[in-house]
PAVEX-128746 format. One line per 10 residues: their letters; for each residue x, y, z of C-alpha. Coordinates in steps of 0.5 Angstrom, whole numbers. Layout:
! PAVEX-128746
A) X:Y:Z; ...
END
This chain:
! PAVEX-128746
MKFWKYSTNV) 594:77:-186; 599:73:-190; 602:67:-189; 607:66:-194; 608:59:-197; 601:57:-197; 597:64:-195; 601:69:-199; 601:65:-206; 593:63:-204
LATLLAVVSL) 592:70:-202; 596:73:-208; 591:69:-213; 585:71:-209; 587:79:-209; 589:78:-216; 582:75:-218; 579:81:-214; 582:86:-218; 581:82:-224
TQAGGPTDGD) 573:82:-223; 573:89:-221; 577:91:-228; 573:87:-233; 573:80:-236; 569:77:-242; 565:82:-245; 559:78:-247; 553:76:-244; 548:80:-239
AVADPNSAVV) 550:81:-232; 543:82:-230; 539:76:-229; 533:75:-233; 527:79:-231; 523:73:-232; 527:68:-227; 526:67:-220; 532:72:-218; 530:77:-214
KLTSENFASF) 532:84:-215; 534:88:-208; 535:95:-207; 536:99:-200; 528:100:-200; 526:92:-200; 533:89:-198; 532:89:-190; 524:86:-191; 526:81:-196
IEENPLVLTE) 532:78:-192; 528:78:-186; 522:74:-189; 527:69:-192; 531:64:-188; 536:63:-193; 538:67:-199; 544:67:-204; 546:75:-205; 550:77:-211
FFAPWCGYCK) 553:84:-211; 555:86:-218; 556:91:-223; 553:91:-230; 560:93:-234; 563:87:-230; 565:81:-235; 565:76:-230; 558:78:-227; 556:77:-235
MLGPEFSKAA) 559:70:-234; 555:69:-228; 548:72:-230; 545:67:-234; 548:61:-229; 545:65:-223; 538:65:-227; 538:58:-228; 540:56:-221; 534:61:-218
DSLNESYPKI) 529:57:-223; 531:50:-221; 531:52:-213; 525:55:-214; 521:49:-217; 524:44:-211; 527:48:-206; 523:55:-206; 525:57:-199; 532:58:-202
KLAQIDCTED) 532:65:-205; 537:68:-210; 538:75:-210; 542:81:-214; 544:88:-212; 546:92:-217; 552:96:-214; 552:102:-219; 545:103:-217; 545:102:-210
EALCMEHGIK) 552:104:-208; 551:105:-200; 548:98:-199; 554:95:-203; 559:99:-198; 555:97:-192; 557:90:-194; 564:91:-195; 564:90:-203; 570:91:-206
GYPTLKIIRD) 570:87:-212; 565:84:-217; 561:79:-217; 561:78:-209; 556:73:-207; 554:72:-200; 550:67:-196; 545:70:-191; 541:66:-186; 535:68:-182
GDNKAAEDYQ) 535:75:-183; 542:76:-180; 546:80:-186; 551:82:-181; 553:75:-180; 553:74:-188; 558:69:-190; 562:69:-197; 560:64:-202; 565:59:-203
GPREAEGIVE) 562:54:-208; 561:53:-216; 559:59:-220; 555:55:-225; 548:53:-224; 548:46:-222; 554:47:-217; 550:53:-214; 544:49:-213; 547:43:-210
FMIKQSLPAV) 552:48:-206; 545:51:-203; 541:45:-202; 547:43:-197; 547:50:-194; 539:49:-192; 541:42:-189; 541:42:-181; 548:45:-178; 547:41:-172
ITHESFADLN) 548:34:-172; 544:29:-167; 545:21:-167; 541:16:-165; 545:12:-161; 552:12:-157; 555:7:-162; 554:12:-167; 556:18:-163; 562:15:-161
SFIDEQSKPF) 564:13:-168; 563:20:-171; 568:22:-165; 573:18:-167; 573:20:-174; 574:27:-172; 581:30:-175; 579:38:-173; 576:40:-166; 568:40:-166
VLQINPTAEG) 563:43:-161; 558:39:-157; 552:41:-153; 549:37:-148; 542:37:-145; 540:43:-148; 534:48:-146; 530:51:-151; 533:58:-151; 540:55:-151
NATFIKVANQ) 539:50:-157; 536:56:-161; 543:60:-159; 547:54:-161; 543:53:-168; 544:60:-169; 552:60:-168; 552:53:-172; 549:56:-178; 554:62:-178
KRKDYNFVSV) 560:57:-176; 558:51:-180; 564:51:-185; 569:51:-180; 566:46:-175; 562:41:-173; 556:42:-168; 553:36:-165; 547:36:-160; 546:30:-155
EDKKIIKELG) 539:30:-151; 538:22:-149; 540:21:-142; 543:14:-144; 548:17:-149; 550:23:-144; 552:18:-139; 556:13:-143; 559:20:-146; 561:22:-139
KKFKNSDITG) 565:16:-138; 569:19:-144; 571:26:-142; 576:25:-136; 576:33:-133; 569:35:-134; 562:32:-131; 556:33:-136; 551:28:-133; 548:33:-129
KKPSYLIVQP) 541:37:-131; 544:43:-133; 546:44:-140; 554:44:-142; 557:46:-148; 564:43:-150; 570:44:-155; 573:37:-156; 580:36:-159; 581:30:-163
DQFDDVAKFD) 584:24:-159; 584:29:-153; 578:27:-148; 582:28:-142; 582:36:-143; 576:38:-146; 574:46:-145; 567:47:-142; 563:54:-143; 563:57:-136
AKKTLDVESL) 556:56:-133; 557:63:-130; 557:67:-136; 551:68:-140; 550:64:-146; 549:68:-152; 551:68:-159; 557:73:-158; 559:69:-152; 559:62:-155
TEFIQVEAVP) 562:65:-161; 568:68:-157; 569:61:-153; 569:57:-159; 574:62:-163; 579:61:-156; 578:54:-154; 578:51:-161; 585:52:-162; 590:47:-158
YFGEINQNTY) 595:50:-153; 601:49:-158; 598:48:-165; 601:48:-172; 599:52:-178; 598:49:-184; 593:49:-190; 587:46:-185; 588:51:-179; 590:57:-182
MTYMTSPLPI) 584:61:-182; 582:58:-175; 588:62:-173; 587:68:-177; 580:69:-175; 582:69:-168; 582:75:-164; 588:73:-160; 595:75:-162; 599:69:-165
AYYFYKTPEQ) 606:66:-163; 610:63:-168; 615:58:-167; 619:56:-173; 623:50:-173; 627:46:-179; 626:39:-177; 620:35:-173; 626:33:-168; 626:41:-166
RDAIAEDLTK) 619:41:-165; 618:35:-161; 624:38:-157; 620:44:-155; 613:42:-156; 611:40:-148; 614:46:-146; 610:50:-151; 604:46:-149; 605:48:-142
LGKKYRGKLN) 606:56:-144; 600:55:-148; 596:53:-143; 598:58:-138; 596:64:-143; 590:60:-146; 585:66:-148; 591:71:-149; 595:68:-154; 595:62:-159
IVGLDASLYG) 602:59:-160; 603:55:-166; 609:51:-169; 611:53:-177; 615:48:-181; 620:53:-184; 622:48:-189; 615:49:-192; 613:56:-190; 619:59:-188
RHAEVINMDP) 618:66:-192; 613:67:-187; 618:70:-183; 619:76:-188; 612:78:-187; 613:78:-179; 619:82:-180; 624:76:-178; 630:73:-182; 628:67:-185
EIVPLFSIHH) 635:64:-185; 636:64:-178; 631:58:-175; 629:56:-170; 626:63:-169; 620:66:-164; 616:72:-165; 609:74:-163; 604:78:-168; 599:82:-166
IADNKKYGVN) 594:81:-172; 589:86:-169; 594:92:-170; 599:89:-174; 605:89:-169; 610:84:-169; 615:83:-164; 621:78:-164; 626:75:-160; 633:78:-162
QTEYPEGPSF) 636:73:-168; 643:76:-167; 643:74:-160; 641:67:-161; 643:65:-168; 642:58:-166; 635:59:-164; 632:61:-157; 632:57:-151; 625:55:-148
DVIEKFVEDY) 627:60:-142; 628:66:-147; 622:64:-150; 618:64:-143; 621:71:-141; 620:74:-148; 612:72:-147; 612:75:-140; 615:81:-143; 610:82:-148
FEDKLKPIIK) 604:82:-143; 608:87:-139; 608:91:-145; 616:91:-144; 617:90:-152; 618:94:-158; 615:92:-164; 619:91:-170; 617:96:-176; 618:95:-183
SEPLPTEEEK) 618:101:-187; 621:103:-194; 626:109:-194; 623:116:-193; 623:119:-200; 628:125:-202; 627:132:-203; 628:131:-210; 623:125:-211; 618:129:-207
SANPVVKLVA) 619:135:-212; 619:130:-218; 613:126:-217; 606:129:-216; 604:122:-212; 606:123:-205; 610:117:-203; 607:114:-196; 612:109:-192; 611:107:-185
HNYDEILKQL) 615:113:-182; 611:119:-185; 604:115:-186; 601:118:-179; 604:125:-181; 601:126:-187; 594:122:-186; 593:126:-180; 593:133:-184; 586:134:-182
DKDVFVKYYA) 585:140:-186; 586:136:-193; 582:131:-197; 587:125:-197; 586:120:-202; 591:114:-201; 592:108:-206; 594:101:-202; 598:97:-207; 602:91:-208
PWCGHCKKLA) 608:91:-213; 606:84:-216; 599:87:-217; 598:87:-225; 592:92:-224; 596:96:-219; 601:97:-225; 595:99:-230; 593:104:-225; 599:107:-223
PIWEELAEVF) 600:112:-229; 592:114:-228; 594:115:-221; 600:120:-223; 596:124:-227; 590:125:-222; 596:127:-217; 598:132:-222; 591:135:-223; 591:137:-216
GSNKEDANVV) 598:139:-215; 598:134:-210; 606:135:-208; 605:142:-207; 605:145:-200; 598:149:-201; 595:143:-204; 588:141:-201; 588:134:-204; 593:130:-203
VADIDHTNND) 594:124:-207; 598:119:-204; 600:111:-205; 603:106:-201; 606:99:-202; 602:96:-197; 606:89:-197; 613:93:-195; 610:98:-190; 607:97:-183
VDVPYNIEGY) 602:102:-182; 595:102:-179; 589:102:-183; 582:103:-181; 579:98:-186; 580:91:-187; 584:91:-194; 583:84:-198; 585:86:-205; 590:91:-208
PTLLMYPANG) 589:96:-210; 585:99:-205; 583:106:-206; 581:110:-199; 579:117:-198; 580:120:-192; 576:127:-192; 578:133:-189; 576:134:-181; 573:127:-182
KIDKKTGLRE) 570:122:-176; 576:119:-172; 577:112:-172; 578:110:-164; 582:104:-165; 588:107:-170; 587:115:-169; 586:116:-176; 580:119:-180; 574:113:-182
PIVFSGARDL) 576:112:-190; 571:112:-195; 572:106:-200; 572:108:-208; 569:102:-212; 568:105:-218; 571:105:-225; 578:106:-225; 579:112:-230; 581:119:-229
DSLIAFIKDK) 574:122:-229; 571:117:-224; 577:119:-219; 576:126:-220; 568:126:-219; 569:121:-213; 574:127:-210; 569:132:-211; 563:128:-208; 566:124:-202
GALGVDGVEL) 572:129:-200; 570:134:-195; 573:140:-199; 569:139:-205; 575:141:-210; 573:141:-217; 578:137:-221; 575:138:-227; 576:145:-227; 583:144:-224
KAKLQEAKEA) 584:139:-230; 582:144:-235; 587:150:-232; 592:144:-232; 591:143:-239; 591:150:-241; 597:151:-237; 600:145:-241; 598:148:-248; 601:155:-246
QEDEEDEAEA) 607:152:-244; 607:148:-250; 606:154:-254; 612:158:-251; 616:152:-252; 614:152:-259; 615:160:-260; 622:159:-256; 624:153:-261; 622:157:-267
EAAKEAEEKK) 625:163:-264; 632:159:-263; 631:156:-270; 630:163:-273; 636:165:-269; 640:159:-271; 638:161:-279; 640:168:-278; 647:166:-275; 648:161:-280
EEKESADEEE) 647:166:-286; 651:171:-282; 657:166:-282; 656:164:-289; 656:172:-291; 662:173:-287; 666:167:-290; 664:169:-297; 667:176:-295; 673:173:-292
EEGEEVEHDE) 674:169:-299; 673:175:-303; 679:179:-299; 683:173:-300; 683:173:-307; 684:181:-307; 690:180:-303; 693:174:-308; 692:179:-314; 696:184:-311
L) 701:179:-309
END
């Protein structure tokens, strides 16, 4: 889920922001909206009914201690009051995640504040709010969100001008039924930030538009749904009329057909490819000439595997280090690889065998072998920890080569920290995490609780949870329910304050074994104090022995000196 030059930097910034908002921020202000404002407080009891009754709701998931929530609180109140006066159907609401943890977990909240837009009572389709965080900007953004997601035009001239101006794929509905239009509008509301949606019912406009599309007849009485690529009117994609038109099928159609047969990954297209359910095949190139030389063949290959694989070009001079993310050498370009994002498996044409880059014949055979399951994935892993490292570090170090083995110890509660080496908040948590592991004797064979960590950027592992920020802390309870996709236990996300006592309480509360870390911590403290007392006694005893030896030596030296004097007198 990382695209190096563009996305890794952007993603790193995003993750840092997520971690930062979890950790604190400015301390002034009140995160809770003014009780006299139009902001509605939601809980598990009234959430569902309120969402169903209001067509457009901006929800803020927050924690009262969060500094950035305190900054947002007054602005959120002002925005709610302003909208309540002019656009009363747009609602702003707050959910306190310290009071309603279950509701926040249900919505996958990992950082504070998190804002989501919910339309037409469908909280499962909630989209992340990406607008301003001051009152005026919130108001303006939400008013735009209230406007129709589907565009209509009064004349063919207007429609034609719109089509010619498009630089991204758009979705076209022709001659809709009432039921089909309702589905189209629902999908448009969900995907409005990604695509333009256009509906045409006028017969004259449809007739003129039909002349523009060479491979698809839209002039019949039945409704049609099309994906149109910019300037590619001779090859539009048409929804299969034999399929049932519903939100799921139309959404899947858009996700598959909105990408070209051979596209390009850049800032504008990145999320389109990353959110597609299909694996991505990358062709890294050094120059436009290299890309142009193979573009026609890769386009044909993309057409052959339409709906199974997205094939994209990637300019190595701009985004070359993304090769490291997919376990390839960025210094050997051109290169070709396939990334199956769903399970994070990566496959690449052998760069040692083709140091000048693979030919199209090699690429074609590679793709064929991929779909025949003849390829082995390239697995990135740090070295396994040595026995000395295991005994010296109470935190169990996970790498790709031991990850499954440890996480499949079903008789133990396994608490894992997924981190990135560049993450400042991961570094801040490290000594606390080590102390937590020490409390539970995590690295001992008889430990009931395994406290572990893994560098998620340097190890390819399955995670039955969508990690979007570092550090992410997941508890795998003993004998927990198994995730069918990964074969691992379904984890419980920790979203509380990252201090030792909170982590200990979480393990007792959410771990299946209910291990009392407070008691273990007290025993550990007693053991440490006893050890310190023993060390103090041993040190005192050693000092006493040293003093006695010193006195004995001094006495012996005096006797020796006296003896020498006697002998001297006799001489």
